[in-house]
N, C-alpha and C positions, 0 to 999 in steps of 0.2 A: 504492498501500502505507499503512495506516495501525498505527497501534497503540493501545492505549491506556496508561497510567501505569505499572503494574504491569508490563507486558512490558517497555516502556524498561526499570525500575530490575530487570531479571532481564537483562535485558541487556546494560547496563551500568550496576553498582551505585557505581562512581565515579565517576561522571559524574554521576548522579541523585542522588545524597547532595550532591553540588557544586551543582548545579541547584538542590533542594531547602533548601539552607542562603541560597544567593544570593537566593532569592523569601523566605524568613523573614527574611530581615533587615530589610526595610521592610513595612510595610502595602500602598504602594500601588503600583499599577506601573503601565505602558504596551502595551493594547491598539488593535491596529489591527484595524479592518475596511472592507469596502466598501458604499460609499454605494450608492443604489439608478443613478445615472449612472456607477457604477465606479471612482468618485476614492475615495482612502482616508480614512476617518477614524479620528483616534488618539484615544482615552479611557484616563481614569484609571479602576483597578479593583482589588480584592483579588481574590486567590486561595488557593485550599486545597486540600492536596493530600493526600485523605481517602479509606481505604479502596482503596487501588491505582487513583484516577484525581486526574486535575487537574479540578476544577470553577473554572468560571466564573457568579460570581453577579450577579446586574445588579436594578436596579429597574425595574418596570413598566414596560413601553412604552419605556424609553429607547431613545436611538437605537443603541445597540451593541446591543443584545437586538433589535431589528428589522431592525436592519445583518445578523444573522448568523440569524437566521429565514429571510431572504431568500434571503444567498446563508453558509453555513456559514464560508467560508475564514477566518481569522482568524493574526494575526500577534501574538506577546505579551513584551514585553521589561522583563527585571525594572530594577527601579530601581536606577541606579547609585551611588546614595547622595550624598555628600556630597564634595566636592572631585572629585581624579582617582584616587582610590587603587583604586576599584571591588573591594574586595576578593571574592576568588575570581573576579573575570574576569566580563567583557559577556557574559551568558545571553541567548539567543533560542529559543524556543519556534515554531515553525508546524503548521498543522495544520485540524483544521476541529470546528467548537463544535457538538453534540447538542442540543439541548434536549430535557429530562426532566421527561415529564406523568404519569413516575408517580409517584403518590399516597403512596405506605411509600418511597419512594426521595428524593423532596423531604421529607418528613414527619423522614427521618432526619438529613438535611444540616440543615434548619432548628433540629433539638434539640440538635447537633451544635456548631451555627455560631453559634445566635442572632440571626437578618439582623433588623433593625430594622424590617421591613415583607415582607408580601409580596415574591415575588422570579419574577426568569426563573431558571430554572438550567439550564446547558449543562452536558453531559460533554464531553470533549474527546477528541481522535481526531488524535496525533500523526503528525507528516510528517516532520519535521524539531527538531530540540537540535542548537543549536550554542552554544558557547561559547569565548571569545577572550578570551588574558590572556596577559600580562608575564613571559618565564621567565630566570633570572637574570638581570634586568637588560638583555639579550641581542636575546633571541629573542619574536617577536611568532608566537604559539601559536594555531591556529584549530584546537578539533576542534568535528568533523562526525559525528553520527550520525541514521541514516534507516532505518527499520524495512525487514529483514530485508537488511540490507549490514554490515557492519563498522564500527565504528567510525574515521573517518581523520582523520589530525591532520597538520597543514600549520605546519612551525614557518621564518619568515622572520626574515632580522635588517635 
């Protein structure tokens, strides 16, 4: 089961707000894709939250774009920032990236984002959103959301 960003934000608005804030704190994040042989590839990436979708834009024929065309599964981790503070916690999103070929949709994205060149544009279907953070300097708290299930919160000391 998958959901777009709007469905996640409707189901868990507080967590969605925290995740957007974490991604908004820095420009570049880490995307994991699968190579032809099935091994992982990590790449830097900028992401956008626009019109109820989480968008991934990539340079033409970049390896990460070719990976996603072949196998749409991805994992995305927010830039942790400097030091060990990780304000807002460690945030990860997993799902499937669906390439957008619709001219109007791409034009709307380009108008909003103004990328420096042509691009591959992918919208995302989420399969999991995870936030890990420290609470009260005592607990490691892991929040896990999957489509169709309630938010799970795990606390460890």
